[in-house]
C-alpha positions as a LaTeX table, in Angstrom:
\begin{tabular}{lrrr}
\hline
Residue & $x$ (\AA) & $y$ (\AA) & $z$ (\AA) \\
\hline
Met1 & $-0.88$ & $-38.43$ & 16.47 \\
Thr2 & 1.04 & $-37.56$ & 19.63 \\
Ser3 & $-1.09$ & $-35.85$ & 22.24 \\
Leu4 & 0.07 & $-32.80$ & 24.14 \\
Arg5 & $-0.69$ & $-34.68$ & 27.36 \\
Ala6 & 1.80 & $-37.40$ & 26.44 \\
Leu7 & 4.49 & $-34.79$ & 25.83 \\
Glu8 & 3.65 & $-33.16$ & 29.19 \\
Cys9 & 4.12 & $-36.54$ & 30.86 \\
Leu10 & 7.51 & $-37.04$ & 29.21 \\
Val11 & 8.66 & $-33.58$ & 30.35 \\
Ala12 & 7.37 & $-34.15$ & 33.88 \\
Val13 & 9.14 & $-37.52$ & 34.15 \\
Ala14 & 12.37 & $-35.95$ & 32.89 \\
Asp15 & 12.10 & $-33.19$ & 35.51 \\
Ala16 & 10.96 & $-35.38$ & 38.41 \\
Gly17 & 13.00 & $-38.54$ & 37.74 \\
Ser18 & 10.05 & $-40.67$ & 38.78 \\
Ile19 & 6.65 & $-41.57$ & 37.35 \\
Thr20 & 5.04 & $-41.27$ & 40.77 \\
Gln21 & 6.42 & $-37.77$ & 41.31 \\
Ala22 & 5.56 & $-36.77$ & 37.74 \\
Ala23 & 1.96 & $-37.82$ & 38.41 \\
Arg24 & 1.88 & $-35.51$ & 41.44 \\
Leu25 & 3.23 & $-32.61$ & 39.37 \\
Leu26 & 0.54 & $-33.21$ & 36.76 \\
Tyr27 & $-2.26$ & $-33.78$ & 39.30 \\
Ser28 & $-2.75$ & $-37.18$ & 37.74 \\
Ser29 & $-2.35$ & $-40.84$ & 38.70 \\
Gln30 & 0.69 & $-43.02$ & 38.20 \\
Pro31 & $-1.17$ & $-45.47$ & 35.90 \\
Ala32 & $-2.43$ & $-42.59$ & 33.74 \\
Val33 & 1.09 & $-41.19$ & 33.29 \\
Ser34 & 2.45 & $-44.67$ & 32.52 \\
His35 & $-0.30$ & $-45.16$ & 29.94 \\
Gln36 & 0.58 & $-41.87$ & 28.20 \\
Leu37 & 4.27 & $-42.74$ & 28.10 \\
Ser38 & 3.58 & $-46.22$ & 26.72 \\
Ala39 & 1.38 & $-44.77$ & 23.99 \\
Leu40 & 4.13 & $-42.27$ & 23.11 \\
Glu41 & 6.75 & $-45.04$ & 22.94 \\
Arg42 & 4.50 & $-47.09$ & 20.66 \\
Glu43 & 4.15 & $-44.14$ & 18.33 \\
Val44 & 7.89 & $-43.41$ & 18.08 \\
Gly45 & 8.73 & $-47.13$ & 17.95 \\
Thr46 & 11.41 & $-47.07$ & 20.62 \\
Ala47 & 11.83 & $-46.80$ & 24.37 \\
Leu48 & 11.99 & $-43.30$ & 25.81 \\
Ile49 & 12.47 & $-44.13$ & 29.50 \\
Arg50 & 14.29 & $-46.85$ & 31.38 \\
Arg51 & 12.88 & $-47.96$ & 34.73 \\
Glu52 & 15.45 & $-48.38$ & 37.46 \\
Ala53 & 15.36 & $-49.12$ & 41.17 \\
Arg54 & 15.57 & $-45.44$ & 42.08 \\
Gly55 & 13.08 & $-44.24$ & 39.50 \\
Val56 & 13.31 & $-43.73$ & 35.76 \\
Arg57 & 15.94 & $-42.41$ & 33.42 \\
Leu58 & 15.58 & $-41.14$ & 29.87 \\
Thr59 & 17.05 & $-43.20$ & 27.05 \\
Pro60 & 19.06 & $-41.42$ & 24.33 \\
Ala61 & 15.83 & $-41.26$ & 22.30 \\
Gly62 & 14.02 & $-39.87$ & 25.31 \\
Arg63 & 16.65 & $-37.19$ & 25.86 \\
Ala64 & 16.34 & $-36.16$ & 22.21 \\
Ala65 & 12.55 & $-36.15$ & 22.32 \\
Val66 & 12.22 & $-34.21$ & 25.57 \\
Val67 & 13.93 & $-31.13$ & 24.08 \\
Glu68 & 11.21 & $-30.73$ & 21.45 \\
Ala69 & 8.52 & $-31.91$ & 23.85 \\
Arg70 & 9.43 & $-29.10$ & 26.24 \\
Arg71 & 9.19 & $-26.56$ & 23.43 \\
Ala72 & 5.79 & $-27.93$ & 22.41 \\
Val73 & 4.47 & $-27.75$ & 25.97 \\
Glu74 & 5.78 & $-24.21$ & 26.43 \\
Ala75 & 4.32 & $-23.16$ & 23.06 \\
Ala76 & 0.92 & $-24.55$ & 24.04 \\
Ala77 & 1.05 & $-22.71$ & 27.37 \\
Ser78 & 2.02 & $-19.52$ & 25.54 \\
Ala79 & $-0.89$ & $-19.97$ & 23.13 \\
Ile80 & $-3.29$ & $-20.26$ & 26.07 \\
Arg81 & $-1.83$ & $-17.18$ & 27.76 \\
Thr82 & $-2.02$ & $-15.16$ & 24.54 \\
Ala83 & $-5.59$ & $-16.22$ & 23.82 \\
Arg84 & $-6.66$ & $-15.45$ & 27.39 \\
Ala85 & $-4.97$ & $-12.03$ & 27.32 \\
Thr86 & $-6.62$ & $-11.23$ & 23.99 \\
Gly87 & $-10.01$ & $-12.33$ & 25.24 \\
Glu88 & $-9.57$ & $-10.10$ & 28.29 \\
Gly89 & $-8.31$ & $-7.17$ & 26.20 \\
Arg90 & $-4.80$ & $-7.23$ & 27.69 \\
Gly91 & $-2.89$ & $-8.47$ & 24.66 \\
Gly92 & $-3.13$ & $-9.82$ & 21.15 \\
Ala93 & $-3.39$ & $-7.91$ & 17.90 \\
Leu94 & $-5.82$ & $-5.38$ & 16.45 \\
Arg95 & $-5.88$ & $-4.84$ & 12.69 \\
Leu96 & $-7.20$ & $-1.35$ & 12.07 \\
Ala97 & $-8.13$ & 0.36 & 8.81 \\
Cys98 & $-9.48$ & 3.83 & 8.23 \\
Ala99 & $-10.39$ & 6.37 & 5.60 \\
Gln100 & $-7.27$ & 8.28 & 4.63 \\
Ser101 & $-8.59$ & 11.58 & 5.97 \\
Leu102 & $-9.26$ & 10.04 & 9.39 \\
Val103 & $-5.67$ & 9.24 & 10.33 \\
Ser104 & $-5.68$ & 12.38 & 12.47 \\
Val105 & $-8.70$ & 11.00 & 14.34 \\
Val106 & $-7.10$ & 7.61 & 14.92 \\
Ala107 & $-3.60$ & 8.85 & 15.78 \\
Pro108 & $-4.30$ & 10.22 & 19.31 \\
Val109 & $-6.02$ & 6.97 & 20.32 \\
Leu110 & $-3.13$ & 4.94 & 18.88 \\
Gly111 & $-0.75$ & 7.02 & 20.99 \\
Asp112 & $-2.76$ & 6.29 & 24.12 \\
Trp113 & $-2.85$ & 2.56 & 23.36 \\
His114 & 0.88 & 2.42 & 22.62 \\
Arg115 & 1.44 & 3.73 & 26.13 \\
Asp116 & $-1.39$ & 2.05 & 28.04 \\
His117 & $-1.64$ & $-1.29$ & 26.20 \\
Pro118 & 1.94 & $-2.15$ & 25.21 \\
Asp119 & 1.12 & $-5.85$ & 24.77 \\
Val120 & $-1.44$ & $-5.15$ & 22.03 \\
Ala121 & 0.08 & $-5.06$ & 18.54 \\
Ile122 & $-1.82$ & $-2.66$ & 16.26 \\
Ser123 & $-1.46$ & $-2.35$ & 12.50 \\
Val124 & $-3.07$ & 0.42 & 10.43 \\
Arg125 & $-4.09$ & 0.59 & 6.78 \\
Glu126 & $-5.52$ & 3.65 & 5.05 \\
Ser127 & $-7.66$ & 3.93 & 1.94 \\
Thr128 & $-9.68$ & 6.53 & 0.03 \\
Ser129 & $-12.06$ & 3.89 & $-1.34$ \\
Pro130 & $-15.15$ & 2.81 & 0.66 \\
Asp131 & $-15.34$ & $-0.42$ & $-1.35$ \\
Glu132 & $-11.75$ & $-1.25$ & $-0.46$ \\
Leu133 & $-12.41$ & $-0.63$ & 3.23 \\
His134 & $-15.50$ & $-2.84$ & 3.09 \\
Gly135 & $-13.42$ & $-5.51$ & 1.36 \\
Leu136 & $-10.85$ & $-5.51$ & 4.16 \\
Val137 & $-13.58$ & $-6.49$ & 6.61 \\
Asp138 & $-15.17$ & $-9.02$ & 4.24 \\
Gly139 & $-11.78$ & $-10.61$ & 3.57 \\
Asp140 & $-10.88$ & $-10.78$ & 7.27 \\
Glu141 & $-7.94$ & $-8.44$ & 6.72 \\
Ala142 & $-9.16$ & $-5.85$ & 9.23 \\
Asp143 & $-10.84$ & $-6.24$ & 12.61 \\
Leu144 & $-12.09$ & $-2.66$ & 12.71 \\
Val145 & $-12.60$ & 0.07 & 10.10 \\
Leu146 & $-13.21$ & 3.75 & 10.81 \\
Met147 & $-14.96$ & 5.50 & 7.95 \\
Pro148 & $-17.83$ & 7.86 & 7.16 \\
Gly149 & $-21.34$ & 6.29 & 7.17 \\
Ala150 & $-23.56$ & 4.96 & 5.80 \\
Val151 & $-22.41$ & 1.38 & 5.48 \\
Pro152 & $-23.95$ & $-1.84$ & 4.10 \\
Asp153 & $-26.34$ & $-3.71$ & 6.39 \\
Arg154 & $-24.11$ & $-6.80$ & 6.46 \\
Phe155 & $-21.72$ & $-5.01$ & 8.83 \\
Thr156 & $-22.05$ & $-3.93$ & 12.45 \\
Ala157 & $-21.63$ & $-0.15$ & 12.58 \\
Thr158 & $-21.15$ & 1.96 & 15.69 \\
Val159 & $-21.33$ & 5.75 & 15.39 \\
Val160 & $-18.29$ & 7.19 & 17.16 \\
Ala161 & $-18.33$ & 10.88 & 16.19 \\
Glu162 & $-19.83$ & 13.63 & 14.09 \\
Glu163 & $-17.37$ & 15.43 & 11.85 \\
Glu164 & $-17.81$ & 18.90 & 10.39 \\
Ile165 & $-17.39$ & 19.62 & 6.69 \\
Val166 & $-15.58$ & 22.92 & 6.15 \\
Leu167 & $-14.53$ & 25.28 & 3.40 \\
Val168 & $-10.85$ & 26.08 & 2.95 \\
Ala169 & $-9.99$ & 29.17 & 0.91 \\
Pro170 & $-6.89$ & 31.28 & 0.22 \\
Thr171 & $-6.71$ & 34.16 & 2.66 \\
Asp172 & $-7.33$ & 36.68 & $-0.17$ \\
His173 & $-10.37$ & 34.84 & $-1.57$ \\
Pro174 & $-13.73$ & 36.71 & $-1.36$ \\
Leu175 & $-15.25$ & 33.88 & 0.72 \\
Ala176 & $-12.44$ & 34.26 & 3.27 \\
Thr177 & $-13.95$ & 37.53 & 4.48 \\
Arg178 & $-17.17$ & 35.84 & 5.62 \\
Pro179 & $-17.65$ & 34.34 & 9.10 \\
Ser180 & $-19.44$ & 31.37 & 7.49 \\
Val181 & $-20.61$ & 30.28 & 4.05 \\
Ser182 & $-23.54$ & 28.47 & 2.49 \\
Leu183 & $-23.55$ & 25.87 & $-0.23$ \\
Gln184 & $-25.06$ & 28.40 & $-2.61$ \\
Asp185 & $-21.99$ & 30.62 & $-2.09$ \\
Leu186 & $-19.99$ & 27.97 & $-3.95$ \\
Asp187 & $-21.85$ & 28.41 & $-7.22$ \\
Gly188 & $-19.31$ & 29.13 & $-9.96$ \\
Val189 & $-16.19$ & 28.94 & $-7.74$ \\
Cys190 & $-12.93$ & 27.26 & $-8.74$ \\
Leu191 & $-12.75$ & 24.04 & $-6.73$ \\
Val192 & $-9.84$ & 21.83 & $-5.78$ \\
His193 & $-11.76$ & 18.60 & $-6.21$ \\
Phe194 & $-11.08$ & 14.95 & $-5.41$ \\
Ala195 & $-10.04$ & 12.31 & $-7.93$ \\
Pro196 & $-12.55$ & 9.58 & $-8.83$ \\
Asp197 & $-10.65$ & 7.00 & $-6.76$ \\
Asn198 & $-11.36$ & 9.04 & $-3.64$ \\
Gly199 & $-14.83$ & 8.34 & $-2.21$ \\
Leu200 & $-15.24$ & 12.04 & $-1.39$ \\
Ser201 & $-15.46$ & 12.83 & $-5.12$ \\
Val202 & $-18.87$ & 11.19 & $-5.65$ \\
Trp203 & $-20.05$ & 12.24 & $-2.19$ \\
Leu204 & $-19.29$ & 15.92 & $-2.79$ \\
Asp205 & $-20.72$ & 15.91 & $-6.32$ \\
Arg206 & $-23.97$ & 14.48 & $-5.00$ \\
His207 & $-24.34$ & 17.18 & $-2.33$ \\
Leu208 & $-23.52$ & 19.97 & $-4.76$ \\
Ala209 & $-25.99$ & 18.61 & $-7.31$ \\
Asp210 & $-28.72$ & 18.33 & $-4.67$ \\
Ala211 & $-28.14$ & 22.01 & $-3.80$ \\
Gly212 & $-28.20$ & 23.03 & $-7.47$ \\
Val213 & $-24.62$ & 24.32 & $-7.23$ \\
Arg214 & $-22.16$ & 24.19 & $-10.12$ \\
Val215 & $-18.44$ & 24.48 & $-9.55$ \\
Asp216 & $-15.37$ & 24.63 & $-11.78$ \\
Pro217 & $-12.93$ & 21.84 & $-10.82$ \\
Val218 & $-9.44$ & 23.23 & $-11.46$ \\
Met219 & $-7.53$ & 20.26 & $-10.09$ \\
Arg220 & $-8.22$ & 16.82 & $-8.66$ \\
Thr221 & $-6.28$ & 14.97 & $-5.98$ \\
Ser222 & $-6.54$ & 11.45 & $-4.58$ \\
Val223 & $-5.09$ & 12.51 & $-1.25$ \\
Thr224 & $-7.75$ & 14.05 & 0.99 \\
Thr225 & $-5.31$ & 16.07 & 3.07 \\
Ala226 & $-3.77$ & 17.54 & $-0.10$ \\
Ala227 & $-6.97$ & 19.41 & $-1.06$ \\
Pro228 & $-6.80$ & 22.05 & 1.73 \\
Gln229 & $-3.08$ & 22.52 & 1.09 \\
Leu230 & $-3.68$ & 23.14 & $-2.61$ \\
Ala231 & $-6.46$ & 25.57 & $-1.73$ \\
Ala232 & $-4.14$ & 27.42 & 0.64 \\
Ala233 & $-1.66$ & 27.71 & $-2.23$ \\
Gly234 & $-4.22$ & 29.72 & $-4.20$ \\
Leu235 & $-5.48$ & 27.13 & $-6.69$ \\
Gly236 & $-9.08$ & 27.48 & $-5.60$ \\
Ile237 & $-11.27$ & 26.62 & $-2.64$ \\
Ala238 & $-11.62$ & 23.16 & $-1.11$ \\
Val239 & $-14.55$ & 21.49 & 0.63 \\
Cys240 & $-13.29$ & 18.78 & 2.95 \\
Pro241 & $-13.70$ & 17.07 & 6.32 \\
Ala242 & $-12.32$ & 19.06 & 9.24 \\
Ser243 & $-9.94$ & 16.19 & 10.02 \\
Ala244 & $-8.15$ & 16.87 & 6.70 \\
Val245 & $-7.13$ & 20.38 & 7.76 \\
Gly246 & $-3.69$ & 20.31 & 9.33 \\
Pro247 & $-2.62$ & 22.67 & 12.12 \\
Gly248 & $-1.17$ & 25.99 & 11.04 \\
Leu249 & $-2.59$ & 25.84 & 7.52 \\
Pro250 & $-2.11$ & 29.33 & 5.97 \\
Ala251 & $-5.69$ & 29.57 & 4.75 \\
Ala252 & $-9.16$ & 30.66 & 5.82 \\
Val253 & $-11.23$ & 27.78 & 7.24 \\
Arg254 & $-14.95$ & 28.45 & 7.46 \\
Ser255 & $-18.00$ & 26.54 & 8.68 \\
Phe256 & $-21.10$ & 26.16 & 6.55 \\
Thr257 & $-24.49$ & 27.59 & 7.49 \\
Pro258 & $-26.42$ & 25.47 & 8.23 \\
Arg259 & $-23.68$ & 23.41 & 9.82 \\
Trp260 & $-22.61$ & 20.56 & 7.54 \\
Thr261 & $-21.57$ & 17.31 & 9.19 \\
Arg262 & $-21.09$ & 13.64 & 8.49 \\
Glu263 & $-21.18$ & 10.64 & 10.84 \\
Leu264 & $-18.05$ & 8.57 & 11.42 \\
Val265 & $-18.68$ & 4.92 & 12.12 \\
Ala266 & $-16.60$ & 2.05 & 13.43 \\
Leu267 & $-17.25$ & $-0.95$ & 11.22 \\
Thr268 & $-16.86$ & $-4.62$ & 12.21 \\
Ser269 & $-17.99$ & $-7.86$ & 10.62 \\
Ala270 & $-20.04$ & $-8.79$ & 13.70 \\
Ala271 & $-20.40$ & $-7.63$ & 17.28 \\
Pro272 & $-17.00$ & $-6.14$ & 18.25 \\
Asp273 & $-14.69$ & $-8.31$ & 20.34 \\
Val274 & $-13.12$ & $-6.99$ & 23.54 \\
Leu275 & $-10.18$ & $-5.23$ & 21.88 \\
Ala276 & $-12.27$ & $-3.68$ & 19.11 \\
Ala277 & $-14.97$ & $-2.58$ & 21.56 \\
Arg278 & $-12.42$ & $-0.83$ & 23.78 \\
Phe279 & $-10.83$ & 0.91 & 20.82 \\
Ile280 & $-14.24$ & 2.04 & 19.57 \\
Ala281 & $-15.08$ & 3.42 & 23.02 \\
Asp282 & $-11.81$ & 5.36 & 23.08 \\
Leu283 & $-12.49$ & 6.76 & 19.61 \\
Ala284 & $-15.90$ & 7.96 & 20.75 \\
Gln285 & $-14.43$ & 9.54 & 23.87 \\
Arg286 & $-11.71$ & 11.36 & 21.93 \\
Gly287 & $-13.98$ & 12.67 & 19.19 \\
Val288 & $-12.75$ & 14.58 & 16.15 \\
Pro289 & $-10.18$ & 17.36 & 16.43 \\
Val290 & $-11.55$ & 20.68 & 15.15 \\
Pro291 & $-9.24$ & 23.16 & 13.37 \\
Arg292 & $-8.64$ & 26.24 & 15.50 \\
Ala293 & $-10.03$ & 28.48 & 12.77 \\
Val294 & $-13.36$ & 26.63 & 12.96 \\
Ala295 & $-13.59$ & 26.13 & 16.71 \\
Pro296 & $-15.64$ & 28.79 & 18.54 \\
Glu297 & $-13.58$ & 31.40 & 20.33 \\
Pro298 & $-13.53$ & 30.95 & 24.13 \\
Ser299 & $-15.55$ & 33.55 & 25.99 \\
Ser300 & $-13.53$ & 36.22 & 27.76 \\
Ala301 & $-13.15$ & 35.89 & 31.51 \\
Arg302 & $-15.05$ & 38.47 & 33.47 \\
\hline
\end{tabular}
């Protein structure tokens, strides 16, 4: 099979017009370049160069071959540049996946990277299923997954943030008058719940059962961000991650007492590479946006 070095020699001879000068361009020796060209001619079965008194000239076959040879050499150089840039975190591609409710966490970091790392191509996939997110890593379809912990031991997990779980209620709901609520306050309430295909469904049921709380699911949704909107519309209350509460939601958003949180982890198949490690660090630095209704009021200036 033709070696890349042989193609480099053909291109250099075409550019220099001489084997001796081509050897200088390639930091090689004249016999080594001649050997590569002879091997290439044996493989194609015809002469590619013609030796003349003033140097060498390409044959018609050589002129045809050098066009593709130049493309191959340039493609190889491009592959090296791309791999080096990726290894140094300056380019390449990052395949990101996240839990559906965490798009608002990922979005600000994506905006920063779009501006600060324009040579890095980033794709994003969202899912409500933990098993599906795990499968994206197992199947080498995602380089990095952001999701709530805990995760299987076969993955490398880095905690990047702690996210608050909040209650969302219509503004005229009895719980809306309280500064905070407890899990026991939910006993008997009408709940906008999550559909079975959303991992929050089992997670929330487990926590409610552990607290001995029974609720009345009035509706189920697969879309995490839809639950607080449906609660705001008066269908019931919702219990959801703070990241699912959009700005300006016309509803009461309350913290739980004691404060209820979950860890968010960045998941990789092994130790993160340079790009993934930088993205994880930026996620940790950004943290999780907190709805204004939940955030503590700033102290008055004195």
